[in-house]
Chimera marker file (.cmm) of the C-alpha trace (Angstrom):
<marker_set name="trace">
<marker id="1" x="-14.127" y="18.462" z="-6.604" r="1" g="1" b="0" radius="0.5"/>
<marker id="2" x="-17.818" y="18.408" z="-7.437" r="1" g="1" b="0" radius="0.5"/>
<marker id="3" x="-19.661" y="15.477" z="-8.980" r="1" g="1" b="0" radius="0.5"/>
<marker id="4" x="-22.744" y="16.286" z="-11.020" r="1" g="1" b="0" radius="0.5"/>
<marker id="5" x="-24.676" y="13.251" z="-12.122" r="1" g="1" b="0" radius="0.5"/>
<marker id="6" x="-26.940" y="13.324" z="-15.140" r="1" g="1" b="0" radius="0.5"/>
<marker id="7" x="-30.645" y="13.082" z="-14.703" r="1" g="1" b="0" radius="0.5"/>
<marker id="8" x="-32.726" y="10.166" z="-15.831" r="1" g="1" b="0" radius="0.5"/>
<marker id="9" x="-33.363" y="11.836" z="-19.177" r="1" g="1" b="0" radius="0.5"/>
<marker id="10" x="-35.375" y="8.985" z="-20.643" r="1" g="1" b="0" radius="0.5"/>
<marker id="11" x="-37.708" y="8.799" z="-17.638" r="1" g="1" b="0" radius="0.5"/>
<marker id="12" x="-38.387" y="12.528" z="-17.991" r="1" g="1" b="0" radius="0.5"/>
<marker id="13" x="-38.729" y="12.221" z="-21.781" r="1" g="1" b="0" radius="0.5"/>
<marker id="14" x="-41.382" y="9.507" z="-21.427" r="1" g="1" b="0" radius="0.5"/>
<marker id="15" x="-43.208" y="11.318" z="-18.602" r="1" g="1" b="0" radius="0.5"/>
<marker id="16" x="-42.282" y="8.817" z="-15.900" r="1" g="1" b="0" radius="0.5"/>
<marker id="17" x="-42.982" y="5.671" z="-17.958" r="1" g="1" b="0" radius="0.5"/>
<marker id="18" x="-40.005" y="3.612" z="-16.752" r="1" g="1" b="0" radius="0.5"/>
<marker id="19" x="-40.687" y="0.674" z="-19.089" r="1" g="1" b="0" radius="0.5"/>
<marker id="20" x="-40.430" y="2.946" z="-22.149" r="1" g="1" b="0" radius="0.5"/>
<marker id="21" x="-37.373" y="4.648" z="-20.689" r="1" g="1" b="0" radius="0.5"/>
<marker id="22" x="-35.637" y="1.301" z="-20.077" r="1" g="1" b="0" radius="0.5"/>
<marker id="23" x="-36.069" y="0.336" z="-23.751" r="1" g="1" b="0" radius="0.5"/>
<marker id="24" x="-33.845" y="3.278" z="-24.743" r="1" g="1" b="0" radius="0.5"/>
<marker id="25" x="-30.890" y="1.591" z="-23.029" r="1" g="1" b="0" radius="0.5"/>
<marker id="26" x="-31.588" y="-2.051" z="-23.956" r="1" g="1" b="0" radius="0.5"/>
<marker id="27" x="-28.433" y="-3.590" z="-25.409" r="1" g="1" b="0" radius="0.5"/>
<marker id="28" x="-26.193" y="-0.960" z="-23.810" r="1" g="1" b="0" radius="0.5"/>
<marker id="29" x="-23.720" y="-1.668" z="-21.014" r="1" g="1" b="0" radius="0.5"/>
<marker id="30" x="-23.939" y="1.137" z="-18.434" r="1" g="1" b="0" radius="0.5"/>
<marker id="31" x="-21.082" y="2.712" z="-16.535" r="1" g="1" b="0" radius="0.5"/>
<marker id="32" x="-20.484" y="1.200" z="-13.113" r="1" g="1" b="0" radius="0.5"/>
<marker id="33" x="-19.705" y="2.952" z="-9.835" r="1" g="1" b="0" radius="0.5"/>
<marker id="34" x="-16.143" y="1.615" z="-10.215" r="1" g="1" b="0" radius="0.5"/>
<marker id="35" x="-15.819" y="3.380" z="-13.585" r="1" g="1" b="0" radius="0.5"/>
<marker id="36" x="-16.651" y="6.703" z="-11.965" r="1" g="1" b="0" radius="0.5"/>
<marker id="37" x="-14.502" y="5.982" z="-8.899" r="1" g="1" b="0" radius="0.5"/>
<marker id="38" x="-11.449" y="5.394" z="-11.107" r="1" g="1" b="0" radius="0.5"/>
<marker id="39" x="-11.853" y="8.843" z="-12.660" r="1" g="1" b="0" radius="0.5"/>
<marker id="40" x="-12.319" y="10.462" z="-9.246" r="1" g="1" b="0" radius="0.5"/>
<marker id="41" x="-9.200" y="8.755" z="-7.873" r="1" g="1" b="0" radius="0.5"/>
<marker id="42" x="-7.206" y="9.728" z="-10.966" r="1" g="1" b="0" radius="0.5"/>
<marker id="43" x="-8.295" y="13.369" z="-10.650" r="1" g="1" b="0" radius="0.5"/>
<marker id="44" x="-7.684" y="13.534" z="-6.909" r="1" g="1" b="0" radius="0.5"/>
<marker id="45" x="-4.185" y="12.071" z="-7.118" r="1" g="1" b="0" radius="0.5"/>
<marker id="46" x="-2.657" y="14.476" z="-9.660" r="1" g="1" b="0" radius="0.5"/>
<marker id="47" x="0.299" y="16.578" z="-8.601" r="1" g="1" b="0" radius="0.5"/>
<marker id="48" x="-0.649" y="19.949" z="-7.116" r="1" g="1" b="0" radius="0.5"/>
<marker id="49" x="0.343" y="21.787" z="-10.305" r="1" g="1" b="0" radius="0.5"/>
<marker id="50" x="-2.310" y="19.883" z="-12.286" r="1" g="1" b="0" radius="0.5"/>
<marker id="51" x="-5.925" y="20.991" z="-12.473" r="1" g="1" b="0" radius="0.5"/>
<marker id="52" x="-8.544" y="18.655" z="-13.886" r="1" g="1" b="0" radius="0.5"/>
<marker id="53" x="-11.051" y="21.351" z="-14.760" r="1" g="1" b="0" radius="0.5"/>
<marker id="54" x="-13.746" y="19.246" z="-16.396" r="1" g="1" b="0" radius="0.5"/>
<marker id="55" x="-14.397" y="15.615" z="-17.237" r="1" g="1" b="0" radius="0.5"/>
<marker id="56" x="-17.284" y="14.183" z="-19.232" r="1" g="1" b="0" radius="0.5"/>
<marker id="57" x="-17.725" y="10.423" z="-19.023" r="1" g="1" b="0" radius="0.5"/>
<marker id="58" x="-19.770" y="8.277" z="-21.411" r="1" g="1" b="0" radius="0.5"/>
<marker id="59" x="-19.817" y="4.496" z="-21.834" r="1" g="1" b="0" radius="0.5"/>
<marker id="60" x="-17.900" y="3.555" z="-25.002" r="1" g="1" b="0" radius="0.5"/>
<marker id="61" x="-21.084" y="2.686" z="-26.911" r="1" g="1" b="0" radius="0.5"/>
<marker id="62" x="-22.464" y="6.197" z="-26.392" r="1" g="1" b="0" radius="0.5"/>
<marker id="63" x="-20.949" y="8.853" z="-28.661" r="1" g="1" b="0" radius="0.5"/>
<marker id="64" x="-23.132" y="11.631" z="-27.267" r="1" g="1" b="0" radius="0.5"/>
<marker id="65" x="-26.398" y="12.156" z="-25.441" r="1" g="1" b="0" radius="0.5"/>
<marker id="66" x="-28.228" y="11.342" z="-28.683" r="1" g="1" b="0" radius="0.5"/>
<marker id="67" x="-26.031" y="8.757" z="-30.427" r="1" g="1" b="0" radius="0.5"/>
<marker id="68" x="-25.676" y="5.183" z="-29.106" r="1" g="1" b="0" radius="0.5"/>
<marker id="69" x="-24.478" y="1.903" z="-30.599" r="1" g="1" b="0" radius="0.5"/>
<marker id="70" x="-26.603" y="-0.944" z="-29.275" r="1" g="1" b="0" radius="0.5"/>
<marker id="71" x="-25.495" y="-4.573" z="-29.110" r="1" g="1" b="0" radius="0.5"/>
<marker id="72" x="-27.958" y="-6.879" z="-30.797" r="1" g="1" b="0" radius="0.5"/>
<link id1="1" id2="2" r="1" g="1" b="0" radius="0.2"/>
<link id1="2" id2="3" r="1" g="1" b="0" radius="0.2"/>
<link id1="3" id2="4" r="1" g="1" b="0" radius="0.2"/>
<link id1="4" id2="5" r="1" g="1" b="0" radius="0.2"/>
<link id1="5" id2="6" r="1" g="1" b="0" radius="0.2"/>
<link id1="6" id2="7" r="1" g="1" b="0" radius="0.2"/>
<link id1="7" id2="8" r="1" g="1" b="0" radius="0.2"/>
<link id1="8" id2="9" r="1" g="1" b="0" radius="0.2"/>
<link id1="9" id2="10" r="1" g="1" b="0" radius="0.2"/>
<link id1="10" id2="11" r="1" g="1" b="0" radius="0.2"/>
<link id1="11" id2="12" r="1" g="1" b="0" radius="0.2"/>
<link id1="12" id2="13" r="1" g="1" b="0" radius="0.2"/>
<link id1="13" id2="14" r="1" g="1" b="0" radius="0.2"/>
<link id1="14" id2="15" r="1" g="1" b="0" radius="0.2"/>
<link id1="15" id2="16" r="1" g="1" b="0" radius="0.2"/>
<link id1="16" id2="17" r="1" g="1" b="0" radius="0.2"/>
<link id1="17" id2="18" r="1" g="1" b="0" radius="0.2"/>
<link id1="18" id2="19" r="1" g="1" b="0" radius="0.2"/>
<link id1="19" id2="20" r="1" g="1" b="0" radius="0.2"/>
<link id1="20" id2="21" r="1" g="1" b="0" radius="0.2"/>
<link id1="21" id2="22" r="1" g="1" b="0" radius="0.2"/>
<link id1="22" id2="23" r="1" g="1" b="0" radius="0.2"/>
<link id1="23" id2="24" r="1" g="1" b="0" radius="0.2"/>
<link id1="24" id2="25" r="1" g="1" b="0" radius="0.2"/>
<link id1="25" id2="26" r="1" g="1" b="0" radius="0.2"/>
<link id1="26" id2="27" r="1" g="1" b="0" radius="0.2"/>
<link id1="27" id2="28" r="1" g="1" b="0" radius="0.2"/>
<link id1="28" id2="29" r="1" g="1" b="0" radius="0.2"/>
<link id1="29" id2="30" r="1" g="1" b="0" radius="0.2"/>
<link id1="30" id2="31" r="1" g="1" b="0" radius="0.2"/>
<link id1="31" id2="32" r="1" g="1" b="0" radius="0.2"/>
<link id1="32" id2="33" r="1" g="1" b="0" radius="0.2"/>
<link id1="33" id2="34" r="1" g="1" b="0" radius="0.2"/>
<link id1="34" id2="35" r="1" g="1" b="0" radius="0.2"/>
<link id1="35" id2="36" r="1" g="1" b="0" radius="0.2"/>
<link id1="36" id2="37" r="1" g="1" b="0" radius="0.2"/>
<link id1="37" id2="38" r="1" g="1" b="0" radius="0.2"/>
<link id1="38" id2="39" r="1" g="1" b="0" radius="0.2"/>
<link id1="39" id2="40" r="1" g="1" b="0" radius="0.2"/>
<link id1="40" id2="41" r="1" g="1" b="0" radius="0.2"/>
<link id1="41" id2="42" r="1" g="1" b="0" radius="0.2"/>
<link id1="42" id2="43" r="1" g="1" b="0" radius="0.2"/>
<link id1="43" id2="44" r="1" g="1" b="0" radius="0.2"/>
<link id1="44" id2="45" r="1" g="1" b="0" radius="0.2"/>
<link id1="45" id2="46" r="1" g="1" b="0" radius="0.2"/>
<link id1="46" id2="47" r="1" g="1" b="0" radius="0.2"/>
<link id1="47" id2="48" r="1" g="1" b="0" radius="0.2"/>
<link id1="48" id2="49" r="1" g="1" b="0" radius="0.2"/>
<link id1="49" id2="50" r="1" g="1" b="0" radius="0.2"/>
<link id1="50" id2="51" r="1" g="1" b="0" radius="0.2"/>
<link id1="51" id2="52" r="1" g="1" b="0" radius="0.2"/>
<link id1="52" id2="53" r="1" g="1" b="0" radius="0.2"/>
<link id1="53" id2="54" r="1" g="1" b="0" radius="0.2"/>
<link id1="54" id2="55" r="1" g="1" b="0" radius="0.2"/>
<link id1="55" id2="56" r="1" g="1" b="0" radius="0.2"/>
<link id1="56" id2="57" r="1" g="1" b="0" radius="0.2"/>
<link id1="57" id2="58" r="1" g="1" b="0" radius="0.2"/>
<link id1="58" id2="59" r="1" g="1" b="0" radius="0.2"/>
<link id1="59" id2="60" r="1" g="1" b="0" radius="0.2"/>
<link id1="60" id2="61" r="1" g="1" b="0" radius="0.2"/>
<link id1="61" id2="62" r="1" g="1" b="0" radius="0.2"/>
<link id1="62" id2="63" r="1" g="1" b="0" radius="0.2"/>
<link id1="63" id2="64" r="1" g="1" b="0" radius="0.2"/>
<link id1="64" id2="65" r="1" g="1" b="0" radius="0.2"/>
<link id1="65" id2="66" r="1" g="1" b="0" radius="0.2"/>
<link id1="66" id2="67" r="1" g="1" b="0" radius="0.2"/>
<link id1="67" id2="68" r="1" g="1" b="0" radius="0.2"/>
<link id1="68" id2="69" r="1" g="1" b="0" radius="0.2"/>
<link id1="69" id2="70" r="1" g="1" b="0" radius="0.2"/>
<link id1="70" id2="71" r="1" g="1" b="0" radius="0.2"/>
<link id1="71" id2="72" r="1" g="1" b="0" radius="0.2"/>
</marker_set>
């Protein structure tokens, strides 16, 4: 099993300006380490005839890399 974490896209997008990058995610609840751990445990505990080939995880307010629903 390999874990590939996303990069800090917004920090790169705003050329290292962390305050601008943080504004992109204001009002959004991020995934927690426990969220990821649950998926890892689920994948690792499947029967040997099951292959979890790929998993993409987003918080429920984020429909894609470009579309987010922010709480106001």
